[in-house]
C-alpha positions as CSV (number, residue, x, y, z in Angstrom):
1,M,-0.1,-0.1,-0.1
2,S,0.6,3.7,-0.5
3,R,2.4,6.1,2.0
4,V,0.4,7.2,4.5
5,D,1.1,9.4,7.7
6,G,-2.1,10.3,10.3
7,F,-3.9,8.7,13.0
8,L,-6.6,6.2,13.2
9,N,-9.3,6.2,16.2
10,L,-9.9,3.0,16.9
11,L,-12.5,1.2,19.4
12,K,-10.9,-1.5,21.2
13,P,-12.9,-4.3,22.1
14,P,-12.4,-6.2,25.4
15,G,-10.7,-9.4,24.9
16,M,-8.0,-8.0,22.5
17,T,-4.5,-6.2,24.2
18,S,-3.4,-2.7,22.8
19,H,-0.4,-4.7,21.0
20,E,-2.7,-6.8,19.1
21,V,-4.9,-4.0,17.6
22,V,-1.5,-2.4,16.7
23,Q,-0.2,-5.7,15.0
24,L,-3.6,-6.0,13.1
25,V,-3.1,-2.4,11.7
26,R,0.3,-3.4,10.9
27,R,-0.8,-6.7,9.1
28,E,-3.7,-5.1,7.0
29,L,-2.4,-1.4,6.2
30,K,1.5,-2.2,6.2
31,P,2.3,1.2,7.3
32,R,6.2,2.3,7.9
33,R,5.7,2.5,11.6
34,A,2.6,2.0,13.8
35,G,2.3,2.6,17.5
36,H,-0.5,3.5,20.0
37,L,-1.3,5.8,22.7
38,G,-1.7,4.7,25.9
39,T,-2.1,1.0,26.7
40,L,-5.6,-0.2,27.9
41,D,-5.6,-3.8,29.6
42,P,-7.2,-6.3,27.3
43,A,-10.7,-6.6,29.2
44,A,-11.3,-2.9,28.8
45,A,-12.6,-1.3,25.6
46,G,-12.7,2.0,24.3
47,V,-10.4,4.9,22.5
48,L,-7.2,3.5,21.3
49,P,-5.4,5.9,19.0
50,I,-3.5,4.4,16.2
51,S,-0.4,6.5,14.9
52,L,0.7,5.7,11.4
53,G,3.7,7.0,9.6
54,G,5.7,10.0,10.5
55,A,2.6,10.9,12.7
56,T,4.3,8.0,15.4
57,R,6.6,11.1,16.1
58,L,3.7,13.3,17.2
59,F,2.3,10.9,19.6
60,R,3.4,13.0,22.7
61,F,2.4,16.2,21.6
62,A,-1.5,15.0,20.3
63,G,-2.2,12.5,23.1
64,G,-2.9,15.6,25.1
65,A,-2.5,15.9,29.2
66,D,-5.8,13.9,30.1
67,K,-7.8,10.7,29.5
68,A,-11.4,9.8,30.4
69,Y,-13.3,7.0,31.2
70,R,-16.3,5.4,32.4
71,A,-15.8,2.8,35.1
72,E,-17.6,0.4,37.0
73,V,-17.0,-0.6,40.7
74,V,-18.1,-3.5,42.1
75,F,-17.8,-3.6,46.2
76,G,-17.8,-6.7,48.8
77,S,-15.0,-8.0,46.9
78,T,-11.2,-7.7,46.2
79,T,-9.4,-9.9,43.6
80,D,-5.3,-10.1,42.7
81,T,-5.5,-8.3,39.5
82,L,-7.9,-5.3,41.1
83,D,-10.7,-6.3,38.2
84,A,-13.1,-9.2,37.4
85,E,-10.5,-11.1,35.5
86,G,-8.8,-12.1,38.8
87,R,-9.3,-14.3,41.2
88,I,-11.5,-13.4,44.8
89,T,-9.0,-12.7,47.8
90,A,-11.5,-11.5,49.9
91,Q,-15.3,-11.0,50.5
92,S,-17.0,-8.5,53.3
93,D,-20.9,-7.8,53.8
94,A,-21.5,-4.7,51.6
95,R,-24.9,-4.5,51.5
96,G,-25.1,-1.4,53.9
97,L,-23.3,0.5,51.5
98,S,-25.1,3.8,50.5
99,A,-24.6,6.3,47.6
100,E,-23.9,9.0,50.0
101,A,-21.0,7.1,51.5
102,V,-19.7,6.5,48.4
103,E,-20.0,10.2,47.1
104,K,-18.3,11.3,50.2
105,A,-15.3,8.9,49.7
106,L,-14.6,10.2,46.4
107,Q,-13.9,13.2,48.1
108,R,-10.4,12.4,49.1
109,F,-9.8,10.9,45.8
110,R,-9.8,14.0,43.8
111,G,-6.8,16.5,42.5
112,D,-3.0,15.2,43.0
113,I,-2.9,11.8,44.9
114,S,-0.6,8.7,45.5
115,Q,-1.4,5.4,43.5
116,R,0.6,2.4,43.3
117,P,0.1,0.4,40.3
118,P,-1.6,-3.1,40.3
119,A,0.8,-6.2,40.9
120,Y,-0.7,-7.3,37.4
121,S,0.1,-4.4,35.2
122,A,3.2,-3.3,32.6
123,V,5.1,-1.6,35.0
124,H,8.9,-2.4,35.1
125,V,10.4,-3.3,38.2
126,G,13.7,-4.5,38.3
127,G,13.8,-5.0,34.8
128,K,10.9,-7.1,34.9
129,R,7.2,-6.6,34.0
130,L,5.0,-7.0,37.4
131,H,2.6,-9.1,35.3
132,E,5.4,-11.6,34.6
133,L,6.6,-11.6,38.3
134,A,3.1,-12.0,39.6
135,R,2.0,-15.2,37.1
136,K,5.4,-16.6,38.4
137,G,4.5,-16.0,42.1
138,V,7.4,-13.9,42.7
139,P,6.5,-11.3,45.4
140,A,7.0,-7.6,44.1
141,E,5.7,-4.0,44.5
142,A,5.6,-1.1,42.2
143,P,6.5,2.0,44.2
144,E,3.9,4.5,44.5
145,R,3.6,7.6,42.1
146,Q,1.7,11.0,41.8
147,V,-1.4,10.9,39.5
148,T,-3.7,13.5,39.1
149,I,-7.8,13.3,39.3
150,F,-9.4,16.1,37.2
151,D,-12.6,15.2,37.7
152,L,-14.0,12.3,39.5
153,R,-18.4,11.9,39.6
154,L,-21.0,9.2,40.6
155,V,-23.1,8.4,37.7
156,S,-25.4,6.0,39.3
157,F,-25.1,3.4,41.9
158,R,-26.6,0.2,42.8
159,P,-27.2,-1.1,46.4
160,G,-27.6,-4.9,47.1
161,E,-25.8,-7.9,47.9
162,A,-22.4,-6.5,45.8
163,P,-23.2,-2.7,45.5
164,T,-22.0,-1.0,42.3
165,A,-21.3,2.3,41.6
166,L,-20.7,3.6,38.0
167,L,-17.8,6.5,37.6
168,D,-17.0,9.1,35.4
169,V,-13.2,9.8,35.6
170,V,-10.8,12.2,34.1
171,C,-7.1,11.8,35.1
172,S,-3.6,12.1,34.1
173,P,-1.6,10.0,31.7
174,G,-0.3,6.7,34.0
175,T,-3.3,6.8,36.2
176,Y,-4.6,3.2,36.8
177,I,-8.3,3.1,37.1
178,R,-7.8,-0.7,39.0
179,S,-6.1,0.6,41.7
180,L,-8.5,3.5,42.0
181,A,-11.2,1.2,42.6
182,A,-9.6,-1.2,45.0
183,D,-8.4,2.2,47.2
184,L,-12.1,3.0,46.9
185,G,-13.0,0.0,48.0
186,A,-10.5,0.0,50.8
187,A,-11.6,3.5,52.2
188,L,-15.1,2.6,52.6
189,G,-14.2,-0.8,54.5
190,C,-15.6,-3.1,52.5
191,G,-13.1,-3.7,49.4
192,A,-14.0,-3.3,46.0
193,Y,-12.7,-4.3,42.1
194,L,-13.2,-3.0,38.7
195,G,-16.2,-4.7,37.2
196,F,-15.7,-3.2,33.4
197,L,-14.0,0.0,32.1
198,V,-14.5,2.0,28.8
199,R,-12.0,4.8,27.8
200,T,-14.0,7.5,26.5
201,R,-11.4,9.9,25.7
202,A,-7.3,10.1,25.1
203,G,-6.3,13.7,24.8
204,G,-8.4,15.1,21.5
205,F,-9.5,11.4,20.8
206,A,-13.1,10.6,21.6
207,L,-15.1,7.6,21.8
208,S,-18.0,9.0,19.4
209,D,-15.6,9.3,16.8
210,A,-13.5,6.0,17.0
211,L,-14.4,3.7,14.5
212,T,-14.8,-0.3,15.4
213,L,-12.5,-3.1,13.7
214,E,-14.9,-4.4,11.6
215,E,-15.5,-0.5,10.2
216,L,-12.0,-0.5,9.8
217,S,-12.2,-4.0,7.7
218,Q,-15.1,-2.8,5.5
219,A,-13.2,0.4,4.7
220,L,-10.5,-2.0,3.6
221,E,-12.7,-4.3,1.5
222,E,-14.1,-1.3,0.1
223,G,-10.8,0.9,-0.6
224,T,-12.1,3.5,1.4
225,W,-10.0,3.4,4.3
226,R,-7.6,6.1,3.7
227,D,-10.7,8.3,4.3
228,C,-10.6,7.2,8.0
229,V,-7.4,8.7,8.4
230,I,-6.9,11.5,10.7
231,P,-4.2,14.1,9.1
232,P,-1.0,14.4,11.5
233,D,-1.9,18.1,12.3
234,R,-5.5,17.7,13.6
235,P,-5.0,16.6,17.0
236,L,-2.9,19.5,16.9
237,A,-5.5,22.2,16.6
238,H,-4.9,23.6,20.7
239,L,-1.8,24.7,19.5
240,P,-0.9,28.4,17.5
241,R,-0.1,28.1,13.8
242,V,2.6,29.9,12.2
243,D,2.9,30.2,7.9
244,L,5.9,30.3,6.0
245,D,6.9,31.0,3.0
246,A,8.2,28.9,0.6
247,G,11.7,30.0,1.1
248,R,11.6,30.3,4.9
249,A,9.8,26.7,5.0
250,R,12.7,25.0,3.0
251,A,15.2,26.6,5.8
252,F,12.8,25.4,8.6
253,S,12.6,21.6,6.9
254,H,16.4,21.7,7.2
255,G,16.4,22.5,10.4
256,G,17.0,26.3,10.5
257,R,16.0,29.0,12.6
258,V,13.5,31.9,10.6
259,L,12.0,34.8,11.4
260,T,8.3,35.1,11.5
261,G,6.0,37.9,12.9
262,A,4.9,35.6,15.5
263,E,4.5,36.3,19.0
264,P,6.5,33.9,21.5
265,A,5.2,30.6,22.0
266,P,6.9,27.4,23.4
267,L,5.1,24.8,20.7
268,V,3.2,26.0,17.3
269,R,2.2,24.1,14.5
270,V,4.2,24.9,11.4
271,Y,3.1,25.0,7.7
272,G,4.8,26.1,4.5
273,A,2.6,27.7,1.8
274,D,3.4,24.9,-0.8
275,S,4.1,22.1,1.2
276,G,1.5,21.8,4.1
277,F,2.3,21.0,7.8
278,L,6.1,21.3,8.4
279,G,5.9,20.4,12.2
280,L,6.2,21.8,15.4
281,G,8.6,24.9,16.3
282,E,9.1,27.6,19.6
283,V,8.5,30.8,18.4
284,L,11.3,33.2,20.5
285,R,11.9,36.6,21.7
286,G,11.8,38.7,18.4
287,G,9.7,36.5,16.5
288,Q,12.4,33.8,15.7
289,L,11.0,30.4,14.9
290,K,13.2,27.2,16.2
291,P,12.6,23.9,14.9
292,N,11.0,21.4,17.6
293,L,10.2,18.7,15.6
294,V,10.4,18.7,11.6
295,L,8.7,16.0,9.7
296,S,10.5,14.3,7.3
297,S,9.7,15.5,3.3
298,G,6.0,14.5,2.7
299,E,5.3,13.5,6.3
300,G,3.2,16.3,7.2
301,K,0.8,15.5,3.7
């Protein structure tokens, strides 16, 4: 297939790993490079942005600073994986739990919090992934990390022998919703695990715009899959734009600094009059544009 650069906003189904989705894209589309933005657990579903070709270099700018999830928390039990896939390790009577108690407990998890990644996760400890050590029965624990919960809301609550709460979470990258569910259960004294998880947004990539794997397969059969590719600069629309004439565009593309009339800014999108999106730069005092990330010829088109 011909060269293509951009992003695919895919809806990962439960039961597949994020890596398997990337492998499927590599096998079917044969891009020069491909990667994904933020791993989703195999049991989880939702937004999984895939980069193609030169756009892979833009992920750290296109991903945004936060992610959003819809999560179900099941109270009264804990599991070794902190989700419904694991083995139950403890149970308690949670029939008296109320929505008011859950709402009150949520207050301590908003803002900057400390969190320990689950034992069954891809975090490295001593050069090994935690889930590999856990499956071998080797005791290991990742250090706590600081994460930020920007928004945490109780959508609904269902009482009973195994009460459940539906939560909407907006958080910083690196946050484990499984750990959040377990910590919430511990705070309420009854234990909890993550019942299911759907990522509704990853930076500027939203669930409402995500493409199912079945839709991608159909587009491949019809030969229209390129229409599904998001241009590499579209997720960067929140950044200021700087346009260059042909001469300055050439200089910028070769790593040179050029003068512009733009206001100082730490990160801007740069375009050439005839060459389209060129990459990213920083506007210094006096309007000097310094290249930050220059896409090779054609990667921005």
